[in-house]
N, CA, C and O atoms as CSV, one atom per row, in Angstrom:
chain,resi,resn,atom,element,x,y,z
A,1,GLN,N,N,12.672,-32.743,21.769
A,1,GLN,CA,C,12.613,-33.277,22.884
A,1,GLN,C,C,11.980,-32.820,24.381
A,1,GLN,O,O,12.206,-31.678,24.780
A,2,VAL,N,N,11.317,-33.593,25.053
A,2,VAL,CA,C,10.655,-32.272,26.164
A,2,VAL,C,C,10.842,-33.589,27.350
A,2,VAL,O,O,10.452,-34.749,27.479
A,3,GLN,N,N,11.769,-32.510,28.162
A,3,GLN,CA,C,12.443,-33.150,29.956
A,3,GLN,C,C,10.978,-32.900,30.696
A,3,GLN,O,O,10.476,-31.783,30.570
A,4,LEU,N,N,10.281,-33.914,31.466
A,4,LEU,CA,C,9.170,-33.329,32.304
A,4,LEU,C,C,9.739,-34.193,33.659
A,4,LEU,O,O,10.113,-35.364,33.719
A,5,VAL,N,N,9.658,-33.198,34.678
A,5,VAL,CA,C,10.029,-33.577,36.240
A,5,VAL,C,C,8.221,-33.181,37.042
A,5,VAL,O,O,7.530,-32.169,36.919
A,6,GLU,N,N,7.994,-34.317,37.736
A,6,GLU,CA,C,7.058,-34.183,38.451
A,6,GLU,C,C,7.348,-34.094,39.884
A,6,GLU,O,O,8.171,-34.910,40.299
A,7,SER,N,N,6.791,-33.183,40.816
A,7,SER,CA,C,6.459,-33.199,41.961
A,7,SER,C,C,5.411,-32.902,43.034
A,7,SER,O,O,4.478,-32.181,42.679
A,8,GLY,N,N,5.425,-33.342,44.273
A,8,GLY,CA,C,4.319,-32.951,44.768
A,8,GLY,C,C,3.413,-34.082,45.365
A,8,GLY,O,O,2.326,-33.997,45.936
A,9,GLY,N,N,4.461,-35.539,44.953
A,9,GLY,CA,C,3.783,-36.423,45.532
A,9,GLY,C,C,3.977,-36.630,47.583
A,9,GLY,O,O,4.570,-35.877,48.355
A,10,GLY,N,N,3.295,-37.790,47.857
A,10,GLY,CA,C,3.591,-37.992,49.185
A,10,GLY,C,C,2.039,-38.450,49.984
A,10,GLY,O,O,0.890,-38.279,49.576
A,11,LEU,N,N,2.425,-38.947,50.985
A,11,LEU,CA,C,1.536,-39.732,52.038
A,11,LEU,C,C,0.723,-38.473,52.381
A,11,LEU,O,O,1.060,-37.290,52.354
A,12,VAL,N,N,-0.723,-39.197,52.790
A,12,VAL,CA,C,-1.887,-38.148,52.584
A,12,VAL,C,C,-3.236,-39.176,53.144
A,12,VAL,O,O,-3.771,-40.224,52.784
A,13,GLN,N,N,-3.368,-38.330,54.060
A,13,GLN,CA,C,-4.716,-39.394,54.732
A,13,GLN,C,C,-6.215,-39.374,54.255
A,13,GLN,O,O,-6.772,-38.296,54.459
A,14,PRO,N,N,-6.775,-40.086,53.821
A,14,PRO,CA,C,-8.019,-40.008,53.352
A,14,PRO,C,C,-9.043,-38.966,53.632
A,14,PRO,O,O,-9.511,-38.678,54.733
A,15,GLY,N,N,-9.375,-38.349,52.260
A,15,GLY,CA,C,-9.952,-37.463,51.963
A,15,GLY,C,C,-9.188,-36.012,52.297
A,15,GLY,O,O,-9.757,-34.944,52.523
A,16,GLY,N,N,-7.939,-36.224,52.273
A,16,GLY,CA,C,-6.735,-35.295,52.335
A,16,GLY,C,C,-7.133,-34.375,50.974
A,16,GLY,O,O,-8.236,-34.251,50.443
A,17,SER,N,N,-5.509,-33.624,50.507
A,17,SER,CA,C,-5.827,-33.068,49.236
A,17,SER,C,C,-4.259,-32.886,48.902
A,17,SER,O,O,-3.476,-32.702,49.834
A,18,LEU,N,N,-3.747,-32.944,47.393
A,18,LEU,CA,C,-1.846,-32.864,46.944
A,18,LEU,C,C,-2.260,-32.212,45.947
A,18,LEU,O,O,-3.376,-32.404,45.464
A,19,ARG,N,N,-1.275,-31.201,45.421
A,19,ARG,CA,C,-1.067,-31.419,44.355
A,19,ARG,C,C,0.014,-31.228,43.782
A,19,ARG,O,O,0.824,-30.340,44.052
A,20,LEU,N,N,0.118,-32.193,42.806
A,20,LEU,CA,C,1.265,-32.540,41.685
A,20,LEU,C,C,1.915,-31.474,40.784
A,20,LEU,O,O,0.989,-30.674,40.654
A,21,SER,N,N,3.005,-30.962,40.052
A,21,SER,CA,C,3.198,-30.097,39.495
A,21,SER,C,C,3.856,-31.166,38.594
A,21,SER,O,O,4.072,-32.255,39.127
A,22,CYS,N,N,4.244,-30.983,37.153
A,22,CYS,CA,C,5.359,-31.293,36.610
A,22,CYS,C,C,5.843,-29.902,35.586
A,22,CYS,O,O,5.079,-29.221,34.901
A,23,ALA,N,N,6.849,-29.791,35.683
A,23,ALA,CA,C,8.245,-29.104,34.772
A,23,ALA,C,C,8.231,-29.460,33.460
A,23,ALA,O,O,8.346,-30.645,33.146
A,24,ALA,N,N,8.090,-28.487,32.544
A,24,ALA,CA,C,8.609,-29.256,31.033
A,24,ALA,C,C,9.555,-27.926,30.872
A,24,ALA,O,O,9.505,-26.769,31.291
A,25,SER,N,N,10.485,-28.727,30.011
A,25,SER,CA,C,11.548,-28.074,29.702
A,25,SER,C,C,12.196,-28.591,28.160
A,25,SER,O,O,12.043,-29.802,27.997
A,26,GLY,N,N,12.807,-27.966,27.149
A,26,GLY,CA,C,13.232,-28.751,26.084
A,26,GLY,C,C,12.392,-28.216,24.591
A,26,GLY,O,O,12.921,-28.191,23.479
A,27,SER,N,N,11.088,-27.845,24.877
A,27,SER,CA,C,10.563,-27.873,24.009
A,27,SER,C,C,9.460,-26.540,24.020
A,27,SER,O,O,9.547,-25.862,25.043
A,28,ILE,N,N,8.592,-26.152,23.165
A,28,ILE,CA,C,7.273,-24.954,23.454
A,28,ILE,C,C,6.573,-25.484,24.307
A,28,ILE,O,O,5.881,-26.447,23.977
A,29,PHE,N,N,6.559,-25.005,25.626
A,29,PHE,CA,C,5.104,-26.041,26.547
A,29,PHE,C,C,3.947,-26.207,25.654
A,29,PHE,O,O,3.415,-27.279,25.368
A,30,SER,N,N,3.552,-24.827,25.170
A,30,SER,CA,C,2.315,-24.111,24.567
A,30,SER,C,C,1.714,-25.337,23.297
A,30,SER,O,O,0.615,-25.286,22.746
A,31,LEU,N,N,2.526,-26.123,23.126
A,31,LEU,CA,C,2.545,-26.669,21.747
A,31,LEU,C,C,1.780,-28.143,21.987
A,31,LEU,O,O,1.169,-28.724,21.090
A,32,TYR,N,N,1.895,-28.551,23.101
A,32,TYR,CA,C,1.773,-29.725,23.918
A,32,TYR,C,C,0.558,-30.106,24.550
A,32,TYR,O,O,0.442,-29.429,25.572
A,33,ALA,N,N,-0.641,-31.083,24.367
A,33,ALA,CA,C,-1.327,-31.613,25.331
A,33,ALA,C,C,-0.797,-32.464,26.433
A,33,ALA,O,O,-0.004,-33.393,26.285
A,34,MET,N,N,-1.460,-31.937,27.865
A,34,MET,CA,C,-0.675,-32.088,29.097
A,34,MET,C,C,-1.677,-33.575,29.421
A,34,MET,O,O,-2.782,-33.688,28.891
A,35,GLY,N,N,-1.272,-34.349,30.090
A,35,GLY,CA,C,-1.594,-35.901,31.015
A,35,GLY,C,C,-1.323,-35.931,32.289
A,35,GLY,O,O,-0.253,-35.412,32.607
A,36,TRP,N,N,-2.019,-36.418,33.184
A,36,TRP,CA,C,-1.565,-37.445,34.094
A,36,TRP,C,C,-1.812,-38.673,33.818
A,36,TRP,O,O,-2.637,-39.007,32.968
A,37,TYR,N,N,-0.962,-39.666,34.671
A,37,TYR,CA,C,-1.249,-40.968,34.475
A,37,TYR,C,C,-1.428,-41.339,35.349
A,37,TYR,O,O,-1.844,-40.482,36.130
A,38,ARG,N,N,-1.320,-42.529,35.849
A,38,ARG,CA,C,-1.542,-43.284,37.285
A,38,ARG,C,C,-1.281,-45.083,37.300
A,38,ARG,O,O,-1.948,-45.979,36.782
A,39,GLN,N,N,-0.389,-45.115,37.884
A,39,GLN,CA,C,-0.407,-47.312,38.061
A,39,GLN,C,C,-0.613,-47.630,39.238
A,39,GLN,O,O,0.150,-47.222,40.114
A,40,ALA,N,N,-1.484,-48.279,39.479
A,40,ALA,CA,C,-1.110,-48.780,40.675
A,40,ALA,C,C,-0.624,-50.264,40.760
A,40,ALA,O,O,-0.797,-51.082,39.856
A,41,PRO,N,N,0.081,-50.552,42.095
A,41,PRO,CA,C,0.963,-52.440,41.641
A,41,PRO,C,C,-0.260,-53.342,41.196
A,41,PRO,O,O,-1.439,-53.480,41.520
A,42,GLY,N,N,0.493,-53.801,40.429
A,42,GLY,CA,C,-0.230,-55.177,39.342
A,42,GLY,C,C,-1.306,-54.620,38.393
A,42,GLY,O,O,-1.934,-55.356,37.632
A,43,LYS,N,N,-1.521,-53.102,38.480
A,43,LYS,CA,C,-2.619,-52.795,37.304
A,43,LYS,C,C,-1.949,-52.169,36.391
A,43,LYS,O,O,-0.829,-51.721,36.637
A,44,GLN,N,N,-2.599,-52.028,35.057
A,44,GLN,CA,C,-2.141,-51.180,33.991
A,44,GLN,C,C,-2.017,-49.675,34.496
A,44,GLN,O,O,-2.444,-49.160,35.529
A,45,ARG,N,N,-1.123,-49.007,33.183
A,45,ARG,CA,C,-0.856,-47.161,33.617
A,45,ARG,C,C,-2.712,-46.646,32.940
A,45,ARG,O,O,-3.380,-47.101,32.010
A,46,GLU,N,N,-2.926,-45.779,33.728
A,46,GLU,CA,C,-4.512,-45.427,33.085
A,46,GLU,C,C,-4.496,-43.957,33.011
A,46,GLU,O,O,-3.969,-43.375,33.958
A,47,LEU,N,N,-5.020,-43.204,31.974
A,47,LEU,CA,C,-5.475,-41.763,32.114
A,47,LEU,C,C,-5.942,-41.353,33.619
A,47,LEU,O,O,-6.638,-42.063,34.344
A,48,VAL,N,N,-5.486,-40.224,33.907
A,48,VAL,CA,C,-6.194,-39.036,34.771
A,48,VAL,C,C,-7.521,-38.612,34.842
A,48,VAL,O,O,-8.671,-38.692,35.275
A,49,ALA,N,N,-6.241,-37.877,33.822
A,49,ALA,CA,C,-6.969,-36.154,33.882
A,49,ALA,C,C,-6.003,-35.509,31.993
A,49,ALA,O,O,-4.788,-35.436,32.172
A,50,ARG,N,N,-6.228,-35.305,31.210
A,50,ARG,CA,C,-5.797,-34.380,30.654
A,50,ARG,C,C,-5.971,-33.436,30.031
A,50,ARG,O,O,-7.192,-33.385,30.176
A,51,ILE,N,N,-5.681,-32.385,29.267
A,51,ILE,CA,C,-5.566,-31.167,28.940
A,51,ILE,C,C,-4.958,-30.801,27.632
A,51,ILE,O,O,-3.756,-31.000,27.457
A,52,SER,N,N,-5.853,-30.178,26.517
A,52,SER,CA,C,-5.527,-29.764,25.586
A,52,SER,C,C,-4.942,-28.568,25.492
A,52,SER,O,O,-5.280,-27.686,26.282
A,53,GLN,N,N,-3.679,-28.255,24.227
A,53,GLN,CA,C,-3.383,-27.345,24.049
A,53,GLN,C,C,-4.172,-25.856,24.062
A,53,GLN,O,O,-3.642,-24.745,24.048
A,54,LEU,N,N,-5.671,-26.201,24.095
A,54,LEU,CA,C,-6.137,-25.195,23.763
A,54,LEU,C,C,-7.074,-25.358,25.543
A,54,LEU,O,O,-8.196,-24.851,25.561
A,55,SER,N,N,-6.667,-25.906,26.634
A,55,SER,CA,C,-7.044,-25.937,27.673
A,55,SER,C,C,-8.466,-26.745,27.804
A,55,SER,O,O,-9.068,-26.827,28.875
A,56,SER,N,N,-8.815,-27.189,26.876
A,56,SER,CA,C,-9.979,-28.016,27.530
A,56,SER,C,C,-9.308,-29.381,28.170
A,56,SER,O,O,-8.151,-29.696,27.892
A,57,THR,N,N,-9.772,-29.818,28.663
A,57,THR,CA,C,-9.857,-30.905,30.021
A,57,THR,C,C,-10.766,-31.961,29.547
A,57,THR,O,O,-11.738,-31.809,28.807
A,58,ASN,N,N,-10.263,-33.202,30.141
A,58,ASN,CA,C,-11.251,-34.876,30.578
A,58,ASN,C,C,-10.538,-35.459,31.117
A,58,ASN,O,O,-9.331,-35.579,30.904
A,59,TYR,N,N,-11.256,-35.976,32.007
A,59,TYR,CA,C,-10.839,-36.791,33.079
A,59,TYR,C,C,-11.535,-37.753,33.256
A,59,TYR,O,O,-12.591,-37.834,32.628
A,60,ALA,N,N,-11.008,-39.138,34.497
A,60,ALA,CA,C,-11.180,-40.172,34.117
A,60,ALA,C,C,-12.326,-40.132,35.452
A,60,ALA,O,O,-12.165,-39.663,36.579
A,61,ASP,N,N,-13.584,-40.845,34.818
A,61,ASP,CA,C,-14.740,-40.921,35.721
A,61,ASP,C,C,-14.121,-41.376,37.050
A,61,ASP,O,O,-13.786,-40.243,37.395
A,62,SER,N,N,-13.907,-41.778,37.576
A,62,SER,CA,C,-13.188,-42.383,39.087
A,62,SER,C,C,-12.479,-40.509,39.931
A,62,SER,O,O,-12.305,-40.094,41.076
A,63,VAL,N,N,-12.322,-40.026,38.725
A,63,VAL,CA,C,-12.025,-39.064,39.733
A,63,VAL,C,C,-12.684,-37.411,39.514
A,63,VAL,O,O,-12.102,-36.452,40.020
A,64,LYS,N,N,-13.820,-37.264,38.789
A,64,LYS,CA,C,-14.782,-36.404,38.355
A,64,LYS,C,C,-15.097,-35.845,39.369
A,64,LYS,O,O,-15.834,-36.391,40.191
A,65,GLY,N,N,-14.582,-34.569,39.541
A,65,GLY,CA,C,-15.365,-33.953,40.756
A,65,GLY,C,C,-14.383,-33.696,41.925
A,65,GLY,O,O,-14.660,-32.917,42.837
A,66,ARG,N,N,-13.100,-34.461,41.846
A,66,ARG,CA,C,-12.238,-34.561,43.115
A,66,ARG,C,C,-11.153,-33.735,42.415
A,66,ARG,O,O,-10.951,-32.601,42.851
A,67,PHE,N,N,-10.503,-34.136,41.479
A,67,PHE,CA,C,-9.480,-33.565,40.500
A,67,PHE,C,C,-9.765,-32.786,39.695
A,67,PHE,O,O,-10.815,-32.653,39.066
A,68,THR,N,N,-8.408,-31.966,39.659
A,68,THR,CA,C,-8.197,-30.876,38.822
A,68,THR,C,C,-7.188,-30.680,38.054
A,68,THR,O,O,-6.029,-30.669,38.467
A,69,ILE,N,N,-7.614,-30.460,36.549
A,69,ILE,CA,C,-5.859,-30.476,36.195
A,69,ILE,C,C,-6.268,-28.840,35.273
A,69,ILE,O,O,-7.286,-28.278,34.870
A,70,SER,N,N,-4.968,-28.613,35.279
A,70,SER,CA,C,-4.349,-26.663,34.702
A,70,SER,C,C,-3.064,-26.803,34.292
A,70,SER,O,O,-2.188,-27.550,34.729
A,71,ARG,N,N,-3.037,-25.958,33.350
A,71,ARG,CA,C,-1.742,-25.722,32.695
A,71,ARG,C,C,-1.268,-24.032,32.809
A,71,ARG,O,O,-2.171,-23.211,32.645
A,72,ASP,N,N,-0.133,-23.621,33.033
A,72,ASP,CA,C,0.754,-22.896,33.445
A,72,ASP,C,C,1.078,-22.190,32.211
A,72,ASP,O,O,0.791,-21.062,32.611
A,73,ASN,N,N,1.469,-22.010,30.992
A,73,ASN,CA,C,2.007,-21.790,29.886
A,73,ASN,C,C,3.154,-20.980,30.122
A,73,ASN,O,O,4.245,-21.263,29.626
A,74,ALA,N,N,2.958,-19.920,30.899
A,74,ALA,CA,C,3.971,-19.219,31.366
A,74,ALA,C,C,5.211,-19.067,31.879
A,74,ALA,O,O,6.155,-18.278,31.835
A,75,LYS,N,N,4.800,-20.384,32.527
A,75,LYS,CA,C,5.815,-21.600,33.668
A,75,LYS,C,C,5.635,-22.638,33.301
A,75,LYS,O,O,5.298,-23.381,34.222
A,76,ASN,N,N,5.707,-23.246,32.077
A,76,ASN,CA,C,5.881,-24.623,31.652
A,76,ASN,C,C,5.474,-25.470,32.058
A,76,ASN,O,O,6.047,-26.484,31.659
A,77,THR,N,N,4.144,-25.760,33.193
A,77,THR,CA,C,3.934,-26.393,34.078
A,77,THR,C,C,2.494,-26.999,34.521
A,77,THR,O,O,1.695,-26.191,34.993
A,78,VAL,N,N,2.208,-27.983,34.440
A,78,VAL,CA,C,0.951,-28.841,34.209
A,78,VAL,C,C,0.934,-29.564,36.008
A,78,VAL,O,O,1.699,-30.285,36.649
A,79,TYR,N,N,-0.458,-28.844,36.295
A,79,TYR,CA,C,-1.017,-29.304,37.863
A,79,TYR,C,C,-1.912,-30.335,37.735
A,79,TYR,O,O,-2.381,-30.700,36.657
A,80,LEU,N,N,-2.224,-30.932,39.062
A,80,LEU,CA,C,-3.577,-31.918,38.820
A,80,LEU,C,C,-3.492,-31.687,40.384
A,80,LEU,O,O,-2.630,-32.042,41.187
A,81,GLN,N,N,-4.757,-30.923,40.568
A,81,GLN,CA,C,-5.081,-30.454,42.042
A,81,GLN,C,C,-5.996,-31.748,42.300
A,81,GLN,O,O,-6.794,-32.069,41.418
A,82,MET,N,N,-5.907,-32.490,43.463
A,82,MET,CA,C,-6.350,-33.809,43.773
A,82,MET,C,C,-6.943,-33.478,45.750
A,82,MET,O,O,-6.272,-33.376,46.777
A,83,ASN,N,N,-8.722,-33.393,45.454
A,83,ASN,CA,C,-8.823,-33.637,47.008
A,83,ASN,C,C,-9.952,-34.615,47.097
A,83,ASN,O,O,-10.365,-35.196,46.094
A,84,SER,N,N,-10.367,-34.768,48.080
A,84,SER,CA,C,-11.165,-36.027,48.784
A,84,SER,C,C,-10.414,-37.419,48.111
A,84,SER,O,O,-10.943,-38.410,47.608
A,85,LEU,N,N,-8.982,-37.089,48.308
A,85,LEU,CA,C,-8.385,-38.250,47.920
A,85,LEU,C,C,-8.947,-39.710,48.815
A,85,LEU,O,O,-9.426,-39.587,49.942
A,86,LYS,N,N,-8.812,-41.021,48.159
A,86,LYS,CA,C,-9.226,-42.028,48.583
A,86,LYS,C,C,-8.379,-42.855,48.632
A,86,LYS,O,O,-7.362,-42.309,48.205
A,87,PRO,N,N,-8.115,-44.114,48.962
A,87,PRO,CA,C,-7.038,-45.070,49.249
A,87,PRO,C,C,-6.715,-45.725,47.751
A,87,PRO,O,O,-5.647,-46.055,47.237
A,88,GLU,N,N,-8.193,-45.778,47.231
A,88,GLU,CA,C,-7.579,-46.394,46.030
A,88,GLU,C,C,-6.992,-45.730,44.506
A,88,GLU,O,O,-6.780,-46.134,43.363
A,89,ASP,N,N,-6.862,-44.177,45.463
A,89,ASP,CA,C,-6.220,-43.231,44.431
A,89,ASP,C,C,-4.407,-43.536,44.371
A,89,ASP,O,O,-3.615,-43.144,43.515
A,90,THR,N,N,-4.137,-44.381,45.622
A,90,THR,CA,C,-2.971,-44.532,45.634
A,90,THR,C,C,-1.823,-44.917,44.178
A,90,THR,O,O,-1.846,-46.066,43.736
A,91,ALA,N,N,-1.187,-44.208,43.746
A,91,ALA,CA,C,-0.265,-44.939,42.631
A,91,ALA,C,C,0.797,-44.121,42.369
A,91,ALA,O,O,0.744,-42.942,42.718
A,92,VAL,N,N,1.849,-44.609,41.753
A,92,VAL,CA,C,2.862,-43.679,41.125
A,92,VAL,C,C,1.925,-42.639,39.610
A,92,VAL,O,O,1.386,-43.153,38.630
A,93,TYR,N,N,1.977,-41.843,39.779
A,93,TYR,CA,C,1.374,-40.517,39.145
A,93,TYR,C,C,2.402,-40.138,38.020
A,93,TYR,O,O,3.520,-39.788,38.399
A,94,TYR,N,N,2.146,-40.171,36.735
A,94,TYR,CA,C,3.140,-39.639,35.462
A,94,TYR,C,C,2.688,-38.275,35.234
A,94,TYR,O,O,1.769,-37.850,35.934
A,95,CYS,N,N,3.105,-37.688,34.531
A,95,CYS,CA,C,3.100,-36.565,33.678
A,95,CYS,C,C,3.486,-37.086,32.100
A,95,CYS,O,O,4.442,-37.759,31.716
A,96,SER,N,N,2.522,-36.587,31.465
A,96,SER,CA,C,2.679,-36.900,30.193
A,96,SER,C,C,2.901,-35.330,29.395
A,96,SER,O,O,2.535,-34.328,30.010
A,97,ALA,N,N,3.622,-35.163,27.763
A,97,ALA,CA,C,3.151,-34.337,26.756
A,97,ALA,C,C,2.998,-35.157,25.427
A,97,ALA,O,O,3.607,-36.166,25.073
A,98,ASP,N,N,2.009,-34.439,24.784
A,98,ASP,CA,C,2.203,-35.040,23.673
A,98,ASP,C,C,1.849,-34.399,22.486
A,98,ASP,O,O,0.946,-33.577,22.637
A,99,ARG,N,N,2.392,-34.550,21.058
A,99,ARG,CA,C,1.567,-33.749,20.040
A,99,ARG,C,C,1.340,-34.436,18.605
A,99,ARG,O,O,2.104,-35.379,18.399
A,100,ASP,N,N,0.641,-34.208,17.810
A,100,ASP,CA,C,0.806,-34.754,16.852
A,100,ASP,C,C,1.980,-33.757,15.505
A,100,ASP,O,O,1.825,-32.564,15.244
A,101,ARG,N,N,2.557,-34.244,15.166
A,101,ARG,CA,C,3.623,-33.406,13.998
A,101,ARG,C,C,3.743,-34.252,12.341
A,101,ARG,O,O,3.865,-35.472,12.234
A,102,GLY,N,N,3.716,-33.858,11.861
A,102,GLY,CA,C,3.990,-34.333,10.260
A,102,GLY,C,C,3.427,-35.856,9.995
A,102,GLY,O,O,4.080,-36.567,9.231
A,103,GLY,N,N,1.980,-36.486,10.734
A,103,GLY,CA,C,1.500,-37.484,10.939
A,103,GLY,C,C,1.797,-38.300,11.514
A,103,GLY,O,O,1.400,-39.448,11.313
A,104,GLU,N,N,2.805,-37.866,12.655
A,104,GLU,CA,C,3.432,-38.692,13.325
A,104,GLU,C,C,2.769,-38.473,14.967
A,104,GLU,O,O,2.188,-37.393,15.066
A,105,ARG,N,N,2.767,-39.154,16.002
A,105,ARG,CA,C,2.946,-38.667,17.192
A,105,ARG,C,C,3.816,-38.604,17.573
A,105,ARG,O,O,4.825,-39.150,17.126
A,106,TYR,N,N,3.730,-37.798,18.703
A,106,TYR,CA,C,4.913,-37.934,19.971
A,106,TYR,C,C,4.590,-37.196,21.446
A,106,TYR,O,O,4.189,-36.070,21.737
A,107,VAL,N,N,4.969,-38.406,22.252
A,107,VAL,CA,C,4.395,-38.530,23.736
A,107,VAL,C,C,6.187,-38.958,24.320
A,107,VAL,O,O,7.104,-39.763,24.159
A,108,TYR,N,N,5.791,-37.778,25.043
A,108,TYR,CA,C,6.719,-37.999,26.282
A,108,TYR,C,C,6.253,-38.449,28.013
A,108,TYR,O,O,5.088,-38.304,28.383
A,109,TRP,N,N,7.169,-38.910,28.805
A,109,TRP,CA,C,7.242,-39.323,30.080
A,109,TRP,C,C,7.738,-38.769,31.235
A,109,TRP,O,O,8.967,-38.690,31.228
A,110,GLY,N,N,7.228,-38.384,32.165
A,110,GLY,CA,C,8.219,-38.117,33.833
A,110,GLY,C,C,8.594,-39.325,33.843
A,110,GLY,O,O,8.505,-40.148,32.932
A,111,GLN,N,N,9.123,-39.474,35.130
A,111,GLN,CA,C,9.695,-40.282,36.074
A,111,GLN,C,C,8.613,-40.986,37.029
A,111,GLN,O,O,8.534,-42.161,37.389
A,112,GLY,N,N,7.890,-39.988,37.289
A,112,GLY,CA,C,6.268,-40.264,38.253
A,112,GLY,C,C,7.164,-39.801,39.724
A,112,GLY,O,O,8.330,-39.592,40.058
A,113,THR,N,N,5.816,-39.797,40.316
A,113,THR,CA,C,6.110,-39.372,41.744
A,113,THR,C,C,5.035,-40.272,42.386
A,113,THR,O,O,3.976,-40.359,41.765
A,114,GLN,N,N,5.146,-40.894,43.442
A,114,GLN,CA,C,4.096,-41.928,44.828
A,114,GLN,C,C,3.327,-41.040,45.619
A,114,GLN,O,O,3.760,-40.113,46.303
A,115,VAL,N,N,2.020,-41.437,45.455
A,115,VAL,CA,C,1.129,-40.410,46.141
A,115,VAL,C,C,0.692,-41.948,46.806
A,115,VAL,O,O,0.679,-43.058,46.274
A,116,THR,N,N,0.320,-41.484,48.294
A,116,THR,CA,C,0.160,-42.926,48.813
A,116,THR,C,C,-1.113,-42.143,49.892
A,116,THR,O,O,-0.857,-41.185,50.622
A,117,VAL,N,N,-2.385,-42.753,49.787
A,117,VAL,CA,C,-3.748,-42.163,50.669
A,117,VAL,C,C,-3.586,-43.727,51.537
A,117,VAL,O,O,-3.447,-44.844,51.040
A,118,SER,N,N,-3.663,-43.319,53.051
A,118,SER,CA,C,-3.753,-44.356,54.020
A,118,SER,C,C,-3.973,-43.435,55.101
A,118,SER,O,O,-3.804,-42.215,55.105
A,119,SER,N,N,-4.415,-44.273,56.114
A,119,SER,CA,C,-4.680,-43.918,57.456
A,119,SER,C,C,-3.822,-44.356,58.344
A,119,SER,O,O,-3.979,-44.093,59.536
């Protein structure tokens, strides 16, 4: 089991920045790929960024060049630095942890943190 707790959300003006953090506990953090997803009202949850166990990254096209995902295995924490925020980035942001083990995929989710981009 992995417990994930997000923090850092809030209200920011367009063009501003926020850094989300996700603290993990309950298992060996470095064994998991970590991701950030978001869900806006009336829309499906979508992948924002993901970082593998070896720190390779991938991003949604809509955030490339603006968002950066990183991980600190010593602190059991994954971050999402969000710059040049736009109103369309408004959503609840969820942290995830996943790994494949014994032919099964294990996925864990945090409770989410609200990000609102508005003037």
